[in-house]
N, C-alpha and C positions, 0 to 999 in steps of 0.2 A: 504549295502542297508538295510534300516529299514523296519521292518514288524510290523503289527498292529493286535491286538486281539479284536479290537472294533467290535461289531456286524455290519453287512452290513446295510447300509442305515441310520445308526445313525451318529450324528455329530462327525466329526473327528478333526476339528479345531475350536478354540473359535471364536465366532461371531465377536469380535472386530478385529481379524486378517484377516477377509475376507472382500471383497468388498461388499458394500451395494447392488450391482447389481448381486450378486451371485444367480443363479437360484434355489439353494437349499433353500433359504429363502421364495420364493414366488411360487414355482411350483404348489401348491395346491390352491392358491388364485388369481393368475395373470389373470385367465380367467374372474373373476368378477370385475377386475379393470376398471376404466374409460378409454375411448379411449386415453385421454392425458397421463395418467399414463402408460398405456400399450405401447404406442408409445415411451415414454421416456425410459422404461425398455428395449425394443427391441433394441433401438439405443445404449444403454450403457451396455448391458449384458456383464458380465465379461468373458474374454477369456484368458486362460493361455498363457504367452509369450513362445517363442520357447525354451528358456533356463530353463523353469519351469520343476522341477523334480517331477513327479507324485509319490505318495506313493505306495509301493508295498504291496501285501497281499498274504498269503499262500493259495493256492487253491488245486485242485486235484493232487494227488501223491506228495504232499508236495512241489510243484513248486511255485516259486514266479511269480505273474502276476500283471500287472498294466495297466492303461489307456495309450494310445499312441497318439502322436501328429498327426500322419498321418490319424487317424480316423476323427479328427476334420477338417482336410483339405479335405478329401475325401467326407465326409457327411456334407455339409455346414449347414444343419439344426440342427446339433448336438451341444450341449453346455455341458460344464463340470462344476460340482459344487465342489469347493474346500471344502466347508463346510461339504458336505456329502460324498465326494470322490465317486461320481457317475455321470452318464451322463443322459441327458434328451433330448427329442425332443422338441425344442422350439416352433414350430408351433402347435404341439399337446397340449402342456401345455397351450398355449394362446387361441386356438380356437377349440380344440378337443371336448370340451363339447357341442359346438353348433351343431355338426354333429348329435348327438342323437343316431342314429342307430348303434348298436354294440360298441358304444364308451365305455360302461362300461366294456366290455370284455378285453380292452387293459389296462394292468397294468404297466409293465416295460416301461421306457422312458416317461410315461405319468403321472400316478398316484403315481409312486414310481421310484427311480433311478435304473438304470442298474449298478450293481456293481460286477457282476461275469464276469471276463475278459477272461476266457478261451474260451467261446463260443460267446464273444461279437460281433465279426465280422459277424458271421452267423446271429445273431439276428438283427444286423443293416441292413444287406443286405435284409433280409426278410421284415423288417419294411418299407424299401424304394422301394421295388420291384413292388409296385402297388397292391399287395394283401391286404394290410391294407387300407381299405377305409377311415378310420378316418384320417390317415396320409395324404392321397391324398387330402382329402377335406381341411385339416388344412393348407397345403402348399399353396393351391390356395387362401384360405381365408386370410392368412397372407400377400400374395403378393398383393391382392386387397386392404387390409387394409392399407398397407404402401403406395400404389399408391394414395389412397384417402387422407391420412394424409399429404403426401408431395406434394399434388396437381398435381401430374403427370397425374392424371385422375380425373374425377368428379364422385360423388356418383351416384348410379344407378337411384335414383329418379330424379336427375337433368338431367341424360341422357334421361329419358322418358318424361321429360317436357321441350320442347324447349323454351317455353315462359319464364320459370324460368331462363334458360340458358342465354337468351337475356337480362334479367334484371341484371345479375351479374355484368357486366362491369360498368353500371351507378352507381350501389351500391358501387363498389370499388372506384369509383371516389369520391363519397360522403364521404366514410370512409377516403380516403386519405386526403381530406381537413380538416376533423375533427382531424385526428391524427397529421397532420402537425401543427395545432394550439396548441395541447397539447405539442408537442415537443418544439415549440417555447417558451412556458411558462416555461417548464422544463429546457431548456438549458440556459435561461436568468434569472433564479431564480425569475420568476414572479408568484405571487400567482394566482391560477386559479379562486378562488371564495372566497366570504366572508361567514359569518355564515348563511345568508339568501339570496339565489339567485335561489330558486327552480322555480320561475316564470320568465322565460327569457323575457317575454313581459313587465315586470315592469322595466323600465330603472333606476329607483331610487335604485333598489336593484341588479342591474346587476353587476356581477363579471367580471374580466378581460377576462376569457374564453368566456363568452357570448358576451362581447364587441368586442373581436377579431373576432369571427365568424361573427358578424354583419359587421365588417369592411371588411372582405373578400367578403361578399355579395355586399357591396357598391363598392368594387374594381372591380367587374365584374365576380365573381364566379357564373355563371348561374346555374350550377348543384346544388350547395348548396342552392341557392335561391329557386329553384323549389322544392327542398326537404323540406325546412322549410315551404313553402307555402302549400304543399299538404300532407305532412306526418301526420299521427295521432299524437295527442299531447303526447301520451305515447310512441312514437317511433321516436323522433327527434334526439336521440343520443346526447343529451346535458346534461343529468342528472348527478348528482354527482357520481352515481353508474357506469355509463359508463365512466366517467372521470377516476375513479379509475381502472377500467378494462383496459383502454387504457394505463394508466401509468404503471400498472403491466406488460402488454404485452410488451411495449417498454423496460422496465427494464429487462425482461426475454430475449428479443432479444439481448440486449447489453451483458449480462452475458454469453449467449450461444456463442456469437462471441468470447468473451475473452477466455472462456473455450475451444473452438475449437482450438484456436491458441496455447493454453498451451498444449493441447493433442498432437498437431503436434510437438511441441518442446519437450514434454515429461517431462523434468525436470523443477522444479519451487521451489520457496521459499515463506515462509509465513511471512508477516509483520503485526503486530497488535498493537493497542493502545486503551486505554479506555478514555472516556470523558462523563461527565454528560450533557444532553441536557437541554433546557429551562424548560422542565416539570419535571426535576430532575430524569430522568431515565438514568441509566448507559448504555451507548452504546459502543459496541466494533467495532472499524473500522478494516476491514480486507482488506489487499492489497496483491496481488500476484506478484512476480518478476519472469521474465523468459526472454529467448532469442527468439525472433520471427524468422520467416522464412528468413527475410532479415538480420539476425545477429545483430539486434539492441536490446539493453537491455531495457526492459520495466517494469514498475511497475504500475499495474492497480488495481484500487479500485473496489471491487466486492460487497460491501454491509456493512450496519450497522446491528448489531445483539444485540437485547435487552438482557441484562444480568439478566434475570428473576430469575435464580437460584443462584444469588450472584456472587461475583467476586473472589471467591477462585480459587486456581490454578487448582483444579480438575474440577470445573464447567466451567472455561474458556477453559480448554483443550478439554472437551467434545464438547463445542460449536464450537471450531475451527475445530475439526475433522468432525463434522456433516456438517458444512458449506462447507468444501472442498469436502466431499462425495456428497453433494447435487449438486455440480458443475460437478459431474462425474469424478473427479480426484482422483487417488489412492495416498494416503499419502506415499506409498512406494517410490514414485518419488520425494518426498520433499527433498531438499538438503540444506535447511537453514531456520533459524528462526531469527527474529530481533524484540526485544521489548525494552521497557525502563528497568531500573534497579529495579523496584518495586519488593517486595518479592513474590507477587503472580505470577509474570511473570518470574523472574529470580532466584527464590529460589532453593537451591541445592537439596532439597528433594521433596517438594510439589509445586514447581513453574511450570508454564506451559512448559517452555523450558525443564526442567528435565524430566517431565512426558512424553512429546512427544518424546524426544530423547531416553528415556528408551524403548519406543515401536518401534521407527524408528531411528535406530542408526546413519543414515547418515544425519538426519535433524540437522545439526550443528547450535548451538545457537551463535549468535553474538550480544553482547550488543550494542545498538545504539550508534555509536561513536560520533555523534553530541551531544547526551544527556550526554555522559561521559565527553566530553570537556566542556559542559555547567556546569556540576557539579564541574569540576576542577576549573573553573573560579569563581563559586559561593563560593566554600570553601576558595579559595585564597583571595577573597575579604572580607572574614569575619575577616581578620586581623584588629587589632584595628584602625590603621591610615587609612588604605584603606576603612574600613567600614565607618568611619567618613566622609571621602572625598566623598564617593558615596552617603551618606545621604545629603550632601550639594548640590551635583549635582542634585539629585532628587528634592530637595526643589527649586533650581533655575529653573528647568524645569517646575515644577508645578506652580511656581509663575508667570511665563510669559504666559504659555499656558492657564491658567485659567482666563485670562482677556484680551480681545481684546485691551483695552486702553493701558495696560502695553506693550503688544506685539507691538503695533504701535509706542509707544515711543522708544522701543528698536530698531526698524527698522530705525527710524529717527537718532538715535545715531550712528548706524552702518554706515549709509550713510555719516554722518558728520565726524566720526573719522576714519573709514576704508572704504573709497570710492572704493577701488579696490577689496574688499571682494565679493565673489560670494554668500555668505550666509548672511541671515538677522535674522534668528530665531534659537533657540535651538531645539535639537531633543528631542522629548518626550521619557522618560525613560521607557523601556519595563519592565513589572513586573516579567516575568518568564524567558525570554531569556537573560541570562547574557552577552553573547557574543554581542548581539545587544545593550545591555546597554553600553558596553565598547565603541561601535562605537560612542556614543554621547560625549565621552571625547575629541575627536579631535575638535569638534565644540565649547566646552567650552574654550579650549585653544585658539582657533582662535578669539573668540568674548569676551574674558575675560574683556578687557578694556571697550567696550561699555556696557557690562552687569553691571559692577561695577558702572559706571557713571550713568546708568539708575536707579539703586537701590538708589544711593545717591540723585538723583533728587527727587525720590518719598519720600524718608525718610525725606528730608528737604523741601518738598512741593514746588519744583521748576518745571517750564516747560522746562527750559534749563539751561546750565552752566552759561550764562551771565546775567540771570534774578534774580530779588530779591527773597529772600527766601519765601516771603509770596505771590508770584504771581501765585502759582500753585493751582490746584483744585482737588488734590488727597483726597480721603476720608480717614477717620480715620483707617479703616481696612488695606488699602494699605500702609499707612504711618507706622502703627504699624508692619506690616509684613516685610517691608523693613528695619526698624530700628533693628528688631530682626535678620535679615539675614546678615546685614553688619558685625557684629563681627565674623561670622563664616568663612568669607573669609580672612584667615590668611596666613602667609608665610608657615606654616605647610601644609595647604590645597593646596597651589600652588605647593610645592615640591612633595607632594604625587600625585597630579594630573599629573604632568609632568612625573614622574618615572613610574607610572602605565600605562600611555598612551604610552610611548615608549616601555615598555615590551610587551604591547598588540600587537604592530605592528609586533612582531616576528611571529604571527600566520598566516600572509599573505603570507608567502613563500610557493611555490608549489613544489612538488616533482613529479617524474615520475609515481609513483603509489599512487593515491590520498590518500587513507585512511592511509596506513601504513607509507608512506614516509612523509606525512605532519606532522604526530605526531612525527616521528623521527627527522624531521627538526626543529620542535618546541622545542623538548628536547635539541637538539644540540645548538640551539641559546641561550636558557636560560642557558645551561651549560657554554657556552662561556662568557656570561655576568657575570656569577658567578665566573669564573676563573680569569677574568680581572676586578674584581669589583671596584678596586681603580680607574683605568683609566676611566671605563665606568660611574661610579657614578659621578666622577668629571665633565664629560661633561654634564650629565643630571642636576647636581646641578647648574652649571653655566647657563644653559638654564632656570632653574627655577628662579634663582636670577634676570636674565634679564626680565623675564615675570613679576615677582613681582614688579620690579622697575617701570614698566609702570603704575601700579595702586597705587604706593606710599608706598609699603611695604618694610621694611628692613629685612635682614636675622636675624632670632632669633630661639631659641629653647625653648621647655617647661621647666619649672623649674624641678630640680632634687630633689627627696626626698629619704630618706633611704629605705622605703618600699613602693612599688607600685604594686597594685594587678590588675589593670585594663588596663595597657598599658606597652609596652616595655620601660625599663628605664635603659638600659645599659650605663655605664659612658663613656664619650668621652671628649677630650680636646677642640674640635672645634665644631662649628655648623654643618659644612659639615660632620665631622666624626660622629656626633650624628645621622644624617639622614642616613648615610651609614650603621651604625651598627643596628639601630632600625627600619629602613624602607627597604632599598634596599636588604640587606642580608636576612632579615626575609621574605620579600615578595618572593624573588627568591627561597629560600630554601623551602618555603611552596608550591610554584608552582611546583617545580621539584618533591617534595614528592607526590603531588597529581597526577602528570602525571605517576610516577612510580607505584603508587597504582592502579590507574584506567586503565592503559594501560600496564599490565605486559607482559613479553615475551610470555607466554602461550596463550595470547589473539590472537596471530598471527600465531598459529600453522597451521590454515587452509590456510594461505597465502604462505606456502612453495611452492605451485604450481606456484606462481607468477614468479618464476625463469625462466619460459618458455617464458616470454615476451622478445623480442629480445634485448632491451637495457640492461635489468637486466642480461640476459644470457651472453652477451658479457662482462659485467663488472665482472662476477663471473665465469670464464671459468673452474675452477677446482671443483666447488661445485654444480653447477646448476643441473647437471644430478642426483646427489643423492637426491637433494630436490624434483625434479619432480617425481623421482621413488618412494620416500616415500609417496608423495601425491597420486600417482596412486595405491599404495598398499591399501590405505584406501578405495578407490573407484574402486577396481578391478572389481566388477561386472558391472560397467558402461563402462569400457575400452573395445573397440571392439576386439583388438588383443594384449593381454598382451605379448605374446611371441615375437611379432615383435616390441615392444616398444623400446628396445635399438637401433636397427638399424634406427628406425624412428627419434629418438632423435639425432643421429649422422648426419643424412641427414638434419635435421632441423638446426643444428649448422652450417653445411657447407653452407647452403643456405644463412644465414644471414651474415656469414663472407664474402661471395662473394658480397653480397648486400652492405655491409658497404664500400667495396673498390670502388664500383661504385658511390654511392650517399653520403656517409659520415654517421657518427653515428647520426647526428641531424635529418636525414630524416627517421630513422627507427621508427616503432611503439614503444611507451613508456608506453602503458597501455593496459589492456586486451581488451577493446572495439575496439581499433584500430587494434590490432593483430587479433582479431576474424574475422574482415572484410577481412583481407589480406590473411587468410589461406585457402588452398584448402581442403575441407573435404574429397575428394576422395584420394588425394595424401598423406594427413596426417590425417587419421581418428582418431588415438589415441590423437594426439595433439589438434585436433579440439574438441574432447570430453572434454579434460582437460580444455581448454579455456572456453567451454560452462558451465562447472561446476563452474569454478571460477567466471564467469560473473553472474551466478545465485545466488551465495552466497551474501547476502545483507551486506551493510556497515552501513546503517542507516535506521530508520523507519520514516523519514520525510514525506514520501508520506501519511502516516496515519494522520499526523498533517494537511496536506493540505485538506484531506477529512473532517476532523473535522472542519476546517474553513468553508467548504461548509455546514456542519451541522448547525453551528451558523447562517449562512445566510438564510438557508431554514426553519429551525425550530426556529422561534424567538417568541417574546412575543405576536405577533399578530397571530401566527400559532402554538400555543403550544399544540394543540390536534391532530396534524397530526399522522395518523396511521403508523405502522411500514412498511407495504408494500408500501404505498403511499410515505413515506419518502425515501425508498430505490430507488423506480423508479425515483423520481425527482432528487435525488442525483446522480444516475447513468447518467441521461441525462445531468446534469450540469457538472459533472466531465469528461465526455467523449464526448465533443463536436467534437473532432477530428475523432471519429469513424463515418464512412459513414453509413447512414441508408438506407436500401433498403425497401421502403414503401410497395412494393408488398409482400415481405417476412413477413413484420410486419402484414399486413392484413391476410396473410395465417396463421400466428401464432395466431392471434386473433381468427380466425375461428376454429383453432385446440384446443385452450384452452377453447373455448365455443362451443362445438359441437352442442348444441341446435340450434344455429343460422345457422349452416351448413344445417340443414334440413328444414329451413323455406322456404316458397314460395318466400318471399322477404327478403333479408338479413337484411333490416332495418325496417321491419314491425313487429308488435307484433304477438303473437300466436293466437290472436282472429280471 
């Protein structure tokens, strides 16, 4: 047991290692905080867990003494400060100064921490015995304060004024209509207003928000109609200021619901990605992954954060930690991180992942696997022949998508030459997602004949195949572009297209554990192709020859020269052999090398726990226990009963062996999400915890990309001055349409965040 020589009442632990809701930070200032801040602190004040080990200090007679958990249970008003290693009376700190009489005489537990543990019980009993008037007053004051803030009771001025009380319900009805209109705009990405709509009576300058309110009135909302007719002009609750306050309130309500669910789940992971908005501000999208009470894996967007201090690893790390703390979540419960592979995010020394994991060792970093696979495809497609082929594909896509007339002509050709085809147009090539770009190759193969015929018609100024060459009406630009494109459609292009397209199909195989197994399946498929390259290449080559014959191309190969610096030029006796050596072998070797480099075995160390999934467990009967035990050793503090783990694993294996005899192996859970739903947390507490940790560890950061898509939609060139809080509120509404909104609670929160309005005679009237 460690002892400390630090003076009593002085900081014992660094600030960054403590919760932002540690009483030691605010005990001297919390009484002066606003009601909203005070309410938030009381609800989130840090309390040590049952397994927290209090530091000991040497006291009288050289004996070691420390704070005890039973004191915090016995005296419910007592809170412990890890920062100062002392205890405080929470009601006295928050409300003791309001008592006035004899408040200055009370020091320990109020103006300074109690840190002498030998006589602590006696002092706590005296403090709560009723002899301390300051404490008695503070307990009552805090109870009344919480009742008012949570709307369990009304404020005293409202109790004394029955007229005001009777006005509250109509006012809430008016607020409900106004808030619903704001929510409608937010959920559907509708701009609330333009640059000038301060005068709602001027219909020529009326924004969507004012127009929708007028529509509600026309639809029969009598309460809202009466309000607009009789309310003072400065109290109609339609101004841009009120709009922003409502947007912020709804956003706070959504984040509070998400954070409450995460607190109930306890464990979570952090996903983040950066993007520049239309106003050229760097925005960090933050998403939290967790398992909810119904054992469903969820990834929820919680906000955009402007990178004002830059995008260095240190700056982004501080921003993420602050954002998580503002949600009332301890980073000690973070079990995973997922970002892209940029240096500021994944750097070994100063990347966000390394800095956070250095402070919170269990926050395991997982490079976004979709991003890794995208990089593998991008690097593989940089090979000379493939790069040229992709350039032609991109040109074909742009040639037709850029002109409705060319597109229409292509459709007519498809109907004429391929009447059974379900597709009529080419897929636009994605600029950044290479996997999506590869999906367009199938369409090129399918429509190659009508595509080439259409380009020939345009190049020779024809309307159709059977018409004279001078009967078309194509302009000079179209004819020139078509003539330039025709020579690029060569036999080499067709061979490269077919081989790349067939290698791409390997990625579509699914395994039992999505992330790990799909990559393993992809590696195995490519290795099989490489091992049987002669047979597999021959089949693909024959397919390419047949496709080339449909557009009048004969097999050929590029000329061979002694020295070639810009493309593969390995000698071969045949045309087929040339493309086998210089295309298929090179392409497969490069793809396998990229997969091995970007998905090394150590990237899956966190997945050793996946052996607990029934199908994987039964497939590895001799090794699964060791894998799960190794995983549990890393997360030993999370496991409820480490001693009982071996017996629980044996019982788990027995259960699924019996189950497979009843229903067969195909009916067993084959992934973590399915296993998590089928496990009984009471009968298998350790296994349930292991599954929960596995489900919490992220595989990809794609949810951040989706929120960035919302950013592009909400903050566009017409709305490029949107403020940060307004942007977050609107994005939260748009991203979380599935979250049920309790408008009564939103109105209560609105009154809590704006206590001035709680004291008004009329909630919708001005102070005048």
